[in-house]
C-alpha positions as a Python dict, from the first residue, in 0.01 Angstrom:
ca = {
    (1, 'M'): (0, 0, 0),
    (2, 'D'): (202, 185, -258),
    (3, 'L'): (-115, 344, -386),
    (4, 'L'): (-209, 458, -36),
    (5, 'R'): (142, 593, 23),
    (6, 'R'): (128, 791, -304),
    (7, 'Q'): (-213, 939, -214),
    (8, 'C'): (-87, 1045, 129),
    (9, 'L'): (221, 1201, -29),
    (10, 'R'): (6, 1396, -274),
    (11, 'M'): (-209, 1522, 12),
    (12, 'V'): (95, 1635, 211),
    (13, 'V'): (251, 1809, -90),
    (14, 'G'): (-81, 1971, -178),
    (15, 'A'): (-132, 2099, 175),
    (16, 'A'): (221, 2238, 184),
    (17, 'A'): (172, 2409, -149),
    (18, 'L'): (-159, 2561, -34),
    (19, 'S'): (1, 2684, 288),
    (20, 'A'): (290, 2839, 94),
    (21, 'S'): (56, 3011, -150),
    (22, 'R'): (-143, 3157, 140),
    (23, 'C'): (176, 3288, 299),
    (24, 'V'): (280, 3454, -28),
    (25, 'A'): (-65, 3605, -73),
    (26, 'A'): (-66, 3735, 285),
    (27, 'A'): (292, 3867, 280),
    (28, 'P'): (287, 4251, 289),
    (29, 'S'): (480, 4427, 13),
    (30, 'Y'): (462, 4791, 135),
    (31, 'P'): (503, 4925, 393),
    (32, 'V'): (670, 4664, 611),
    (33, 'R'): (830, 4919, 846),
    (34, 'P'): (759, 5274, 971),
    (35, 'V'): (743, 5552, 713),
    (36, 'R'): (908, 5890, 781),
    (37, 'M'): (717, 6206, 687),
    (38, 'I'): (954, 6505, 671),
    (39, 'V'): (796, 6840, 754),
    (40, 'P'): (1052, 7111, 662),
    (41, 'F'): (926, 7348, 934),
    (42, 'G'): (907, 7351, 1312),
    (43, 'A'): (643, 7185, 1526),
    (44, 'G'): (310, 7363, 1565),
    (45, 'G'): (293, 7527, 1222),
    (46, 'N'): (30, 7455, 957),
    (47, 'A'): (243, 7199, 773),
    (48, 'D'): (317, 7021, 1099),
    (49, 'V'): (-51, 7017, 1202),
    (50, 'L'): (-154, 6876, 866),
    (51, 'G'): (131, 6624, 866),
    (52, 'R'): (29, 6491, 1205),
    (53, 'I'): (-337, 6458, 1107),
    (54, 'L'): (-237, 6280, 788),
    (55, 'G'): (20, 6058, 959),
    (56, 'E'): (-231, 5949, 1222),
    (57, 'K'): (-494, 5857, 964),
    (58, 'L'): (-248, 5672, 741),
    (59, 'S'): (-121, 5476, 1041),
    (60, 'E'): (-477, 5376, 1131),
    (61, 'R'): (-571, 5289, 774),
    (62, 'I'): (-259, 5096, 672),
    (63, 'G'): (-157, 4944, 1005),
    (64, 'Q'): (199, 5074, 990),
    (65, 'Q'): (342, 5382, 1162),
    (66, 'F'): (373, 5705, 964),
    (67, 'Y'): (571, 5944, 1182),
    (68, 'I'): (667, 6311, 1156),
    (69, 'E'): (1025, 6438, 1151),
    (70, 'N'): (1054, 6818, 1173),
    (71, 'I'): (1363, 6948, 993),
    (72, 'S'): (1336, 7327, 985),
    (73, 'G'): (1559, 7606, 860),
    (74, 'A'): (1628, 7827, 556),
    (75, 'G'): (1262, 7867, 467),
    (76, 'G'): (1215, 7492, 437),
    (77, 'N'): (1521, 7431, 221),
    (78, 'I'): (1707, 7219, 476),
    (79, 'G'): (1424, 6973, 525),
    (80, 'I'): (1340, 6955, 155),
    (81, 'G'): (1707, 6896, 74),
    (82, 'R'): (1726, 6616, 332),
    (83, 'A'): (1419, 6450, 180),
    (84, 'A'): (1570, 6479, -170),
    (85, 'L'): (1868, 6271, -57),
    (86, 'A'): (1655, 5989, 85),
    (87, 'A'): (1620, 5651, -84),
    (88, 'A'): (1340, 5631, -341),
    (89, 'D'): (1174, 5336, -169),
    (90, 'G'): (856, 5488, -27),
    (91, 'Y'): (986, 5510, 329),
    (92, 'T'): (1048, 5886, 316),
    (93, 'M'): (771, 6131, 230),
    (94, 'L'): (783, 6511, 216),
    (95, 'V'): (498, 6734, 331),
    (96, 'A'): (555, 7056, 136),
    (97, 'V'): (392, 7397, 93),
    (98, 'P'): (419, 7664, -181),
    (99, 'S'): (772, 7749, -67),
    (100, 'Y'): (871, 7428, -247),
    (101, 'V'): (793, 7622, -567),
    (102, 'T'): (895, 7973, -463),
    (103, 'N'): (1227, 7901, -283),
    (104, 'P'): (1418, 7837, -608),
    (105, 'L'): (1300, 8184, -715),
    (106, 'L'): (1400, 8348, -385),
    (107, 'Y'): (1734, 8185, -297),
    (108, 'D'): (2054, 8179, -499),
    (109, 'N'): (2108, 7813, -416),
    (110, 'V'): (1859, 7549, -309),
    (111, 'P'): (1943, 7182, -240),
    (112, 'Y'): (1681, 7042, -475),
    (113, 'D'): (1528, 7080, -821),
    (114, 'A'): (1154, 7151, -806),
    (115, 'H'): (1107, 6964, -1136),
    (116, 'K'): (1342, 6670, -1092),
    (117, 'S'): (1416, 6590, -726),
    (118, 'F'): (1071, 6459, -631),
    (119, 'D'): (769, 6277, -767),
    (120, 'P'): (438, 6439, -666),
    (121, 'V'): (195, 6210, -482),
    (122, 'T'): (-103, 6437, -414),
    (123, 'L'): (-213, 6786, -328),
    (124, 'A'): (-367, 6684, 5),
    (125, 'V'): (-541, 7002, 116),
    (126, 'S'): (-573, 7361, 10),
    (127, 'T'): (-612, 7676, 214),
    (128, 'T'): (-537, 8043, 162),
    (129, 'I'): (-425, 8366, 327),
    (130, 'V'): (-646, 8590, 539),
    (131, 'L'): (-606, 8966, 545),
    (132, 'A'): (-676, 9084, 901),
    (133, 'L'): (-657, 9436, 1049),
    (134, 'Y'): (-575, 9599, 1379),
    (135, 'P'): (-932, 9635, 1512),
    (136, 'A'): (-901, 10008, 1585),
    (137, 'L'): (-860, 10089, 1216),
    (138, 'P'): (-1186, 10226, 1068),
    (139, 'A'): (-1187, 10011, 754),
    (140, 'R'): (-1451, 9738, 745),
    (141, 'T'): (-1425, 9642, 379),
    (142, 'I'): (-1143, 9603, 129),
    (143, 'G'): (-1271, 9911, -52),
    (144, 'E'): (-1249, 10119, 265),
    (145, 'L'): (-898, 9984, 336),
    (146, 'I'): (-781, 10079, -14),
    (147, 'S'): (-918, 10431, 37),
    (148, 'L'): (-735, 10464, 368),
    (149, 'I'): (-403, 10355, 217),
    (150, 'R'): (-435, 10583, -85),
    (151, 'A'): (-531, 10880, 131),
    (152, 'D'): (-211, 10851, 335),
    (153, 'P'): (68, 10685, 129),
    (154, 'G'): (347, 10522, 327),
    (155, 'K'): (156, 10521, 657),
    (156, 'Y'): (23, 10167, 644),
    (157, 'N'): (211, 9841, 664),
    (158, 'Y'): (152, 9468, 677),
    (159, 'A'): (313, 9199, 889),
    (160, 'T'): (399, 8849, 767),
    (161, 'A'): (591, 8539, 874),
    (162, 'G'): (896, 8655, 679),
    (163, 'V'): (1049, 8749, 344),
    (164, 'G'): (918, 8519, 73),
    (165, 'S'): (645, 8372, 297),
    (166, 'P'): (296, 8317, 150),
    (167, 'G'): (176, 8631, 330),
    (168, 'H'): (458, 8836, 180),
    (169, 'L'): (388, 8705, -171),
    (170, 'L'): (19, 8784, -138),
    (171, 'G'): (102, 9128, 1),
    (172, 'E'): (316, 9200, -303),
    (173, 'M'): (41, 9077, -533),
    (174, 'L'): (-200, 9309, -352),
    (175, 'R'): (40, 9602, -372),
    (176, 'Q'): (120, 9549, -741),
    (177, 'S'): (-237, 9478, -853),
    (178, 'L'): (-391, 9777, -675),
    (179, 'D'): (-90, 10013, -696),
    (180, 'L'): (-77, 10064, -319),
    (181, 'D'): (199, 10223, -111),
    (182, 'L'): (236, 9953, 155),
    (183, 'V'): (540, 9868, 367),
    (184, 'H'): (626, 9505, 440),
    (185, 'I'): (726, 9420, 800),
    (186, 'P'): (868, 9064, 816),
    (187, 'Y'): (874, 8858, 1136),
    (188, 'N'): (1013, 8514, 1212),
    (189, 'S'): (673, 8348, 1246),
    (190, 'A'): (303, 8399, 1182),
    (191, 'A'): (247, 8416, 1559),
    (192, 'L'): (481, 8715, 1592),
    (193, 'A'): (328, 8884, 1288),
    (194, 'M'): (-21, 8850, 1434),
    (195, 'A'): (95, 8969, 1776),
    (196, 'S'): (234, 9287, 1619),
    (197, 'T'): (-101, 9363, 1456),
    (198, 'I'): (-303, 9272, 1766),
    (199, 'G'): (-84, 9517, 1959),
    (200, 'G'): (-127, 9791, 1700),
    (201, 'H'): (240, 9795, 1595),
    (202, 'T'): (143, 9704, 1237),
    (203, 'S'): (-172, 9794, 1045),
    (204, 'M'): (-257, 9447, 922),
    (205, 'C'): (-125, 9094, 893),
    (206, 'L'): (-144, 8832, 622),
    (207, 'A'): (-136, 8471, 740),
    (208, 'A'): (-297, 8129, 698),
    (209, 'P'): (-642, 8075, 853),
    (210, 'A'): (-546, 7827, 1126),
    (211, 'P'): (-364, 8079, 1353),
    (212, 'I'): (-583, 8377, 1258),
    (213, 'V'): (-930, 8228, 1306),
    (214, 'P'): (-917, 8211, 1689),
    (215, 'E'): (-796, 8572, 1710),
    (216, 'V'): (-1075, 8690, 1480),
    (217, 'R'): (-1336, 8502, 1684),
    (218, 'D'): (-1201, 8659, 2004),
    (219, 'G'): (-1215, 9008, 1850),
    (220, 'N'): (-838, 9060, 1858),
    (221, 'L'): (-822, 9097, 1479),
    (222, 'R'): (-1075, 9199, 1214),
    (223, 'A'): (-1069, 8979, 903),
    (224, 'L'): (-1152, 9172, 587),
    (225, 'A'): (-1108, 8914, 313),
    (226, 'V'): (-973, 8573, 219),
    (227, 'A'): (-765, 8533, -97),
    (228, 'Y'): (-953, 8221, -207),
    (229, 'R'): (-1203, 8110, -468),
    (230, 'T'): (-1470, 8039, -204),
    (231, 'R'): (-1544, 8153, 149),
    (232, 'L'): (-1393, 7951, 430),
    (233, 'Q'): (-1619, 7743, 652),
    (234, 'A'): (-1410, 7861, 947),
    (235, 'L'): (-1484, 8229, 855),
    (236, 'P'): (-1822, 8217, 679),
    (237, 'D'): (-1891, 8591, 712),
    (238, 'V'): (-1560, 8701, 558),
    (239, 'P'): (-1583, 8766, 181),
    (240, 'T'): (-1337, 8649, -80),
    (241, 'M'): (-1120, 8897, -268),
    (242, 'A'): (-1330, 8820, -576),
    (243, 'E'): (-1647, 8915, -389),
    (244, 'A'): (-1472, 9236, -285),
    (245, 'G'): (-1413, 9315, -653),
    (246, 'H'): (-1059, 9184, -698),
    (247, 'P'): (-1069, 8830, -845),
    (248, 'E'): (-708, 8856, -964),
    (249, 'I'): (-585, 8850, -603),
    (250, 'E'): (-590, 8483, -510),
    (251, 'F'): (-353, 8259, -319),
    (252, 'D'): (-386, 7882, -312),
    (253, 'N'): (-181, 7799, -3),
    (254, 'W'): (-162, 7425, -74),
    (255, 'F'): (-11, 7143, 127),
    (256, 'G'): (115, 6853, -82),
    (257, 'V'): (292, 6521, -44),
    (258, 'F'): (602, 6421, -243),
    (259, 'V'): (839, 6125, -251),
    (260, 'P'): (1200, 6119, -379),
    (261, 'A'): (1223, 6092, -759),
    (262, 'G'): (1233, 5736, -882),
    (263, 'T'): (999, 5591, -620),
    (264, 'P'): (813, 5295, -778),
    (265, 'G'): (486, 5392, -944),
    (266, 'E'): (287, 5130, -754),
    (267, 'I'): (395, 5286, -422),
    (268, 'I'): (298, 5635, -544),
    (269, 'A'): (-42, 5500, -653),
    (270, 'F'): (-87, 5325, -318),
    (271, 'L'): (-6, 5640, -119),
    (272, 'N'): (-218, 5860, -343),
    (273, 'H'): (-522, 5635, -294),
    (274, 'A'): (-468, 5606, 84),
    (275, 'I'): (-431, 5983, 131),
    (276, 'A'): (-728, 6069, -94),
    (277, 'E'): (-949, 5821, 92),
    (278, 'S'): (-836, 5961, 428),
    (279, 'M'): (-918, 6316, 315),
    (280, 'R'): (-1275, 6208, 233),
    (281, 'K'): (-1348, 6065, 579),
    (282, 'P'): (-1618, 6281, 746),
    (283, 'D'): (-1423, 6320, 1072),
    (284, 'V'): (-1104, 6422, 889),
    (285, 'K'): (-1291, 6655, 654),
    (286, 'G'): (-1466, 6826, 947),
    (287, 'Q'): (-1143, 6861, 1144),
    (288, 'L'): (-961, 7013, 847),
    (289, 'E'): (-1242, 7254, 759),
    (290, 'Q'): (-1251, 7389, 1116),
    (291, 'L'): (-882, 7476, 1071),
    (292, 'G'): (-950, 7652, 741),
    (293, 'F'): (-829, 7368, 516),
    (294, 'A'): (-1022, 7233, 217),
    (295, 'P'): (-952, 6860, 154),
    (296, 'V'): (-844, 6790, -206),
    (297, 'G'): (-661, 6460, -262),
    (298, 'S'): (-561, 6527, -626),
    (299, 'T'): (-399, 6283, -865),
    (300, 'P'): (-20, 6301, -916),
    (301, 'E'): (-80, 6436, -1267),
    (302, 'E'): (-307, 6715, -1145),
    (303, 'F'): (-56, 6810, -877),
    (304, 'T'): (229, 6816, -1130),
    (305, 'A'): (30, 7053, -1353),
    (306, 'Q'): (-44, 7286, -1061),
    (307, 'I'): (323, 7306, -967),
    (308, 'G'): (404, 7423, -1321),
    (309, 'T'): (131, 7689, -1303),
    (310, 'E'): (251, 7809, -961),
    (311, 'L'): (608, 7846, -1082),
    (312, 'E'): (500, 8076, -1365),
    (313, 'K'): (262, 8286, -1153),
    (314, 'W'): (497, 8353, -862),
    (315, 'A'): (799, 8406, -1083),
    (316, 'R'): (622, 8716, -1221),
    (317, 'V'): (535, 8852, -875),
    (318, 'I'): (879, 8785, -725),
    (319, 'R'): (1071, 8936, -1017),
    (320, 'A'): (850, 9246, -1030),
    (321, 'A'): (897, 9304, -657),
    (322, 'R'): (1267, 9202, -668),
    (323, 'I'): (1221, 8983, -359),
    (324, 'R'): (1528, 8798, -240),
    (325, 'A'): (1548, 8580, 71),
    (326, 'Q'): (1789, 8703, 337),
}
């Protein structure tokens, strides 16, 4: 009887131990609650569009909600600063663009340190800037546009989404590299900049592909070149600046993901893998390419190296042009 009792006890203890081990193995470690993705710009912009695509795919893949919080203002500084103050626990992510690198060069004070405030997770996608003209202008190539500008200095101008925006930086690179007399006309958004060129108030506009592509397809703008290493699938007939004879004029308008500095390495690795895998899904890849984005999904180390390179490159352009944010 004692022997039987001991055997039963061992069975009960063993079953309890097995059940406990299964519970431990099944217990989720991260994320166990919704994850906030801060986009430091308003709804509807490129960063917001990408953030929502990414958030949706991460939610589907991981089974936990990844939601967007738009915190706009001061060229992205307010949202980036808010993200820098968040706990380094993986529950706040930042979707950033090149202004993350250029703002410290443009503003006297920014609420973050581009080297120290965040840990890079991945460069999710890359895109560029499209140079598009008022359709009535006679130029149909970059060479013809350069000839027009040089024949009548001071007459031509270019519209962008504002001082220090990617379009402005590319415009300054264009002006400096080719020694052109071009006037910058800043607006408060890419939509307003494009509207001014469509209406003939400005000669050309420089903006990301996503808002420009529909206008080009409808004939409201004429795209002359993309400042990228390859042609865009969304604009297959538009040559690169390199194909037009100016390989030095290139703008990698990237969209990357960061977390507050000090976030555990295993969480960074988890997010990096999840984002990279999402970027490789055929439906996501096709959706992004139609918007003019090229999926990347880099490693944290590769992204860190690119940030260093970007800081050096744009520091030269900004200092030469003496650009300061208003």
